[in-house]
VOGU-3710 file (C-alpha; in Angstrom, 3 decimals, decimal comma):
1> matlkdlrgd> -5,027/-22,764/1,428  -2,808/-21,871/-1,596  -0,024/-24,300/-2,579  2,951/-23,886/-4,656  1,212/-25,064/-7,867  -1,447/-22,424/-7,668  1,204/-19,520/-7,343  3,091/-20,862/-10,244  2,838/-18,340/-13,182  4,728/-18,282/-16,424
11> qptwcpgcgh> 8,203/-20,159/-16,749  11,145/-17,644/-15,548  13,582/-16,837/-18,138  16,103/-15,826/-15,535  19,619/-16,465/-15,985  20,238/-19,869/-14,279  21,763/-19,025/-10,809  20,169/-15,707/-10,703  19,175/-14,635/-6,929  15,792/-13,702/-8,257
21> fsimagiqks> 14,689/-17,240/-8,208  15,084/-17,380/-4,504  13,360/-14,243/-4,018  10,307/-15,338/-6,100  10,359/-18,762/-4,049  10,496/-16,553/-0,702  7,456/-14,754/-1,924  5,399/-17,751/-2,819  6,530/-19,364/0,346  5,556/-16,407/2,484
31> iiqlgyephd> 1,848/-16,356/0,651  1,610/-20,232/1,384  3,056/-20,221/4,941  0,574/-17,189/6,226  -2,411/-19,019/4,989  -3,500/-16,566/1,926  -4,946/-17,278/-1,113  -3,585/-16,103/-4,550  -6,613/-13,565/-4,705  -5,592/-12,225/-1,664
41> faiisgigcs> -2,487/-10,498/-2,964  -1,702/-8,031/-5,875  2,016/-7,921/-7,089  3,090/-4,597/-9,116  6,258/-4,772/-10,851  8,716/-2,175/-12,829  10,775/-2,774/-15,692  13,997/-4,857/-15,520  14,832/-8,311/-14,676  12,900/-8,333/-11,619
51> gkvseyvrtn> 9,842/-6,802/-13,539  8,528/-10,304/-14,833  8,070/-11,687/-11,215  4,154/-10,328/-11,446  3,777/-12,651/-14,262  5,958/-15,611/-12,558  3,798/-15,493/-9,441  0,469/-16,163/-10,077  -1,637/-13,421/-7,851  -3,267/-10,438/-9,292
61> gfhtihgrsv> -0,482/-8,481/-10,961  0,194/-5,603/-13,121  3,441/-4,935/-15,030  4,039/-1,398/-15,007  6,804/1,039/-16,571  10,135/1,853/-15,437  10,367/2,901/-12,001  6,792/3,207/-11,268  5,786/0,164/-9,287  5,620/1,984/-5,956
71> pvaqgvkmgn> 2,979/4,607/-7,098  0,870/2,116/-9,036  0,966/0,072/-5,963  -0,134/2,901/-3,827  -3,221/3,277/-6,018  -3,949/-0,529/-5,932  -3,884/-0,330/-2,231  -6,171/2,920/-1,792  -8,657/1,373/-4,517  -9,047/-2,041/-2,811
81> pdlkviasgg> -7,687/-1,893/0,802  -8,399/-5,348/1,494  -5,523/-6,483/-0,889  -1,995/-7,380/0,246  0,088/-5,441/-2,256  3,670/-6,040/-2,960  5,462/-3,488/-5,103  8,465/-5,351/-6,638  11,454/-3,698/-8,581  15,197/-3,728/-8,856
91> dgdgygiglg> 17,830/-1,386/-7,912  17,934/0,119/-11,438  14,514/1,386/-11,819  13,626/1,491/-7,979  16,634/3,546/-6,949  17,058/5,542/-10,064  13,608/6,931/-11,665  11,678/5,579/-9,033  13,618/6,813/-5,893  11,151/9,676/-5,446
101> hfvhaarrni> 8,361/7,589/-5,344  10,019/5,371/-2,854  10,889/8,026/-0,346  7,367/9,523/-0,463  5,552/6,069/-0,136  7,872/5,621/2,921  7,106/8,961/4,488  3,190/8,789/4,040  3,349/4,906/5,432  1,493/3,418/2,819
111> dmsyivmdnn> 0,135/-0,187/3,862  2,158/-2,092/1,352  5,485/-3,984/0,972  8,361/-2,846/-1,501  10,625/-5,742/-2,314  13,841/-4,737/-4,200  15,899/-7,148/-6,133  19,213/-5,433/-5,843  21,937/-6,902/-7,856  24,114/-3,557/-8,215
121> iygltkgqts> 23,859/-3,532/-11,848  21,350/-3,118/-14,937  21,194/-6,776/-15,757  17,972/-6,571/-18,534  19,974/-4,052/-20,632  23,313/-6,314/-20,422  25,625/-4,825/-17,835  25,648/-1,126/-17,116  26,208/0,899/-13,894  23,267/1,313/-11,827
131> prsehgfvtk> 22,469/3,629/-8,641  23,719/0,658/-6,605  27,105/0,231/-8,444  30,288/0,808/-6,166  32,503/3,743/-6,522  35,151/2,376/-9,286  32,922/-0,140/-10,525  33,940/-1,123/-14,324  30,902/-1,825/-16,503  30,080/-1,058/-20,213
141> ttkggnkeyp> 29,192/2,551/-19,385  32,101/3,088/-16,963  35,212/1,518/-18,605  37,603/3,692/-16,300  35,458/2,893/-13,061  32,142/4,272/-11,729  32,769/8,136/-10,785  29,850/8,222/-8,607  28,992/6,820/-5,228  26,085/4,558/-4,597
151> vdpvstsian> 22,582/5,233/-3,098  22,416/3,810/0,339  18,523/2,308/0,209  18,380/0,996/3,670  19,536/4,328/5,031  17,367/6,291/3,158  14,229/4,102/4,111  15,118/4,614/7,512  15,598/8,284/7,623  12,492/9,043/5,621
161> gatfvaqafa> 10,055/7,424/7,817  9,549/3,857/6,578  7,980/1,814/9,609  9,585/-1,423/8,721  12,891/-1,679/7,028  14,939/-4,798/6,568  17,806/-6,308/4,330  18,079/-9,879/3,278  20,392/-12,040/0,968  18,986/-14,267/-1,621
171> gdikqmteii> 21,482/-16,921/-0,651  19,799/-17,212/2,487  16,434/-18,091/1,819  15,201/-19,219/5,086  15,965/-15,794/6,744  14,780/-14,002/3,424  11,453/-15,610/3,511  10,676/-14,946/7,464  11,810/-11,234/6,588  9,221/-11,242/3,841
181> ekaiehkgfs> 6,547/-12,807/5,911  7,066/-10,185/8,629  7,016/-7,380/6,026  3,618/-8,647/4,625  2,032/-8,797/7,786  3,525/-5,196/8,891  0,729/-2,673/9,184  2,411/0,111/7,105  4,968/0,574/4,539  7,553/-2,214/4,682
191> hvniyspcvt> 10,623/-2,147/2,542  12,973/-5,000/1,977  16,134/-4,696/0,019  17,644/-8,235/-1,053  21,171/-8,769/-2,257  20,276/-10,850/-5,370  23,615/-11,510/-7,095  23,708/-11,275/-11,103  25,579/-14,208/-12,290  25,970/-13,129/-15,755
201> fnkintyefy> 26,960/-9,319/-15,562  28,313/-8,662/-12,033  31,332/-10,744/-11,254  32,166/-8,499/-8,170  28,906/-8,653/-6,019  28,648/-12,577/-6,002  27,306/-15,305/-3,679  30,528/-15,690/-1,980  31,251/-11,841/-1,851  28,081/-11,646/0,256
211> kerltkfdep> 28,790/-14,739/2,503  32,008/-13,426/3,476  31,071/-9,884/4,503  27,405/-9,817/5,571  26,683/-9,285/9,080  23,370/-10,674/10,319  21,024/-8,811/13,007  18,567/-10,944/15,060  16,481/-8,057/16,524  15,540/-4,756/15,135
221> fdtreealsa> 17,058/-1,720/16,401  15,134/0,376/18,934  15,809/3,984/17,314  16,156/5,071/13,696  19,573/6,493/14,777  20,991/3,179/16,245  19,659/1,309/13,259  21,413/3,840/10,713  24,678/3,784/12,724  24,566/-0,193/12,408
231> vrahdglvtg> 23,946/0,063/8,768  26,707/2,633/8,118  29,225/0,867/10,468  29,089/-2,128/8,327  28,861/-0,110/4,877  25,280/-1,319/4,261  26,443/-5,192/4,065  23,892/-6,233/6,888  20,966/-8,572/6,949  17,842/-8,827/9,408
241> ilynekrddy> 14,832/-6,484/10,314  16,540/-3,036/11,102  13,677/-0,953/12,278  10,261/-2,017/13,047  7,800/0,739/14,337  3,736/0,613/15,028  2,360/3,693/13,393  -1,044/4,729/11,816  -0,831/3,914/7,914  -1,786/6,455/5,416
251> qeklgidfdm> -5,550/5,821/5,315  -5,925/5,665/8,936  -4,463/9,183/9,152  -7,046/10,290/6,459  -9,652/8,825/8,265  -11,319/7,533/5,275  -13,520/4,467/5,843  -15,889/4,093/2,617  -16,488/1,779/-0,170  -14,486/2,633/-3,217
261> qscvsgdmde> -16,789/1,030/-5,794  -19,557/3,050/-4,326  -17,695/6,318/-4,642  -16,779/5,551/-8,170  -20,264/4,482/-9,170  -21,971/7,410/-7,621  -24,039/5,201/-5,057  -22,332/6,374/-2,029  -25,020/7,669/0,614  -25,002/11,395/1,246
271> elfhkfkkqf> -23,731/11,125/4,666  -20,819/9,008/3,762  -19,922/11,394/0,880  -19,687/14,302/2,922  -17,668/12,655/5,721  -15,237/11,920/2,576  -15,419/15,494/1,188  -14,618/16,802/4,518  -11,346/15,256/4,739  -10,271/17,441/1,706
281> q> -11,451/20,693/2,768
//
């Protein structure tokens, strides 16, 4: 069974106090507590402060381009269904240029986890408005206050068919780790948005801000409508597993059961080849 030493990669360069440290630790603890080995996982990351997590956690990993962690993670899962696949990103790339990929992975119910480190700002580029910045939020690019309203990722995920939707807070590592563990074990697309305070560039959405305002739910809601209502009633400031549904994942729906390596190398037997081909006729 893996140990923390096995999972330690490069030394993180995040600012001291950044919420991403807790999220990284939560991922590592989840792998250990679930009894997996590093080679059982692939972590696919995008660009931003969160992007280096694929190098900081020593598993199979790939550092992609801005907003593209989810489609690459889908390809990894389709190419090697035995891997536990985690796509990781921030609110800047994941809910900006990557939003379309997120929505389509959710509705397909790809068997993977999407963990988003949400700090409500572009941190790596030194503090600009992100898709998650509140209306009126003042940054280097919005001196007069943000004129736009923020994306609501949890409601988007619930409404677009994700079968596991949760939200956590980097300041509550116990609950966060429990949620990540359940997300990893979920069969289908699991989306975990994690409030991760940026201690350098975001002086509004601080640890204290969340501790004073977050409402914790201990059980998922029975319907998507109930989950959506609860999220909206609390302006998105909720934590817990909000929705959890059992449903066939994408590969099960296609009915594909074959060795990808055989397909690529041309060694697939004729009967299996025609079974695969029939799915797309």
